[in-house]
N, C-alpha and C positions, 0 to 999 in steps of 0.2 A: 504494500500500500504506500502511496505517496500522498503527502499533504502539500497542496499547492495553494498559492495565494494569487488573487486577482486584484489589480489596482486600476482605477480609472483616472483619467485626467479631465479636469473641467476648470473653467474660470468662473469666478464669482465677482459681480460688480455691484456696487452700492446703489446705482441708479443708471438711468438711460443716458445721462450726460457723459458717462465713462466709455460709451460705445463709439465706434467709428460712425461717420455720416451714413454710410450704406446700411449699417446695422440698425441705426436709429430709424432710418426710413422703413426698413423691413418691420421693425416693431410697431411703428405707427400704422402701417398697413394691416398688421395683425389686429390692432385695436379697431381699425375701421371695419374689419370683417365681423366684429362682434355685432354690428347692427343688423346683419342678415341671419343671425342665429334664430332658429325656431326651437325655443326651449320653454314652452308654457307649463311644463310639469315640474322640472327641476329648478327653473329660473336661474340656471347656471349656464351662462353664455361662454363659449369658447371660440376664439378666432385664430386662424393661422394665415400666414403669408409665406409663400414659397418662391424664392428667386431662382430662375433658370439661368443657365450659362449664357443665354442670349440677352439677358437683362430683363426679360419679361417676368412679371410677378403674377402668380395665381393665388387667389384668396379662397378660403374655405371657412365654414362655420358649422357648429354642431347642429344636427337636425333630429329632433326628437319625434317620437310617435307614441300614440296612446298605447299601442302594443309595444311596451318598453324595449324589448330586444331588437325591434325593427328600426331603431334610430341609427344614426351614424355620427361618429366623432368628427370634429373639424379637420383633423389631420388627414383622415381617410377621404373625406369629401374632396379636399384639395388634391391629394395624391391620385385618386381615381380619375379626377377630372384631367389631370396632367397625362395619366396613362392613356385615356381615351382620346384626348385632343392633340397631345404632343407625344406620341409613343416613343420617340427616340430622343426626347429631351434629356439634358443632363441637369440635375438639380444641384445647385451650389449650396444654398442655405435655406433654412426655414425658421420662422419665429412663431411662437405660440403664446397666447395670453388668455386670460379668463377674467370674468367679472360676474358678480351677482349683486342683487339689491338686498339679499337676505343677511349678509354679513360682509365684513371686510376681509379680503384675501391679502394676507401679510407676507406670503412666500410664493415663489413661482409654482405654478401648477404644471406637473409633468404629464407626459403622455401615458395612456393605459397600455397594457401588454399587447392588445390587439393592434393598436396603432404602431407600437414599436416594431412588431413583426412586419407590418406592411412597409414601414420606413426602411427596415433592414433589407427587405426584398428590393426596393428601389435602389438602395445603395449597392447591393450585390449586382443588380442588373447593369448599372452604369459603371461599375468597377472603380468608382472614385468616392471619397467620403462626402457625406452631407453634414454640414455644420448645423447644429440645432441650438436655438436660443430660446430659453424659457423666460418670458418677460412678465414680471409682476408689475402691474400698473402702480406707479408711484412707490415702487419698492425695488428689491434686489433682483438681479438677473443672473441666471446661470447659463453658461455656454459650453457646449461640448464640441470637439472637433469632428466627431463621427458618430453615427448611430451605433457602431460597434461598442462605443463607450457605454451606451445605455443598455444594450442587449447583447452581451458577448456570447451568449449561447443561443442565438437565434436559430430557428429551425432551418436547416439546410440539408437538402438531399439531392446531390448532383445527378444521381442515377435517374431521377424523374425527368430530366431534360432529354434523355435518350429515346 
């Protein structure tokens, strides 16, 4: 038996002013995406902005459904939109934020496991890392250089491609 250790690297920022101009712009667009959230049940709005290598930005927001499992997270809404509209696009970075009227969000909201797996698939498909920014409105920001930092044991089965 071996005992192994796994470490991840991420950056923590006190606020949006510490980010680069392009990162601030991406965060602002993720905040804009909150306006299209359909979340009448949870009242928990999530927005994401994804920058492609072409410079184009695709937005997504969470979409709930009365039959709860039928909804979709903001990250997957945007990623599946990219997959169907720009199938060969390369994703450079994505910013994710959340907001609710029910309480104050004090720390960045991170992606669920399902979204992480989809993000990992896009990163694997394009063979280059996707930078992920978790943006807390009026609060701290976490940034990882790659989805692998978030899901190091993503499901991968290369034999399925054959």
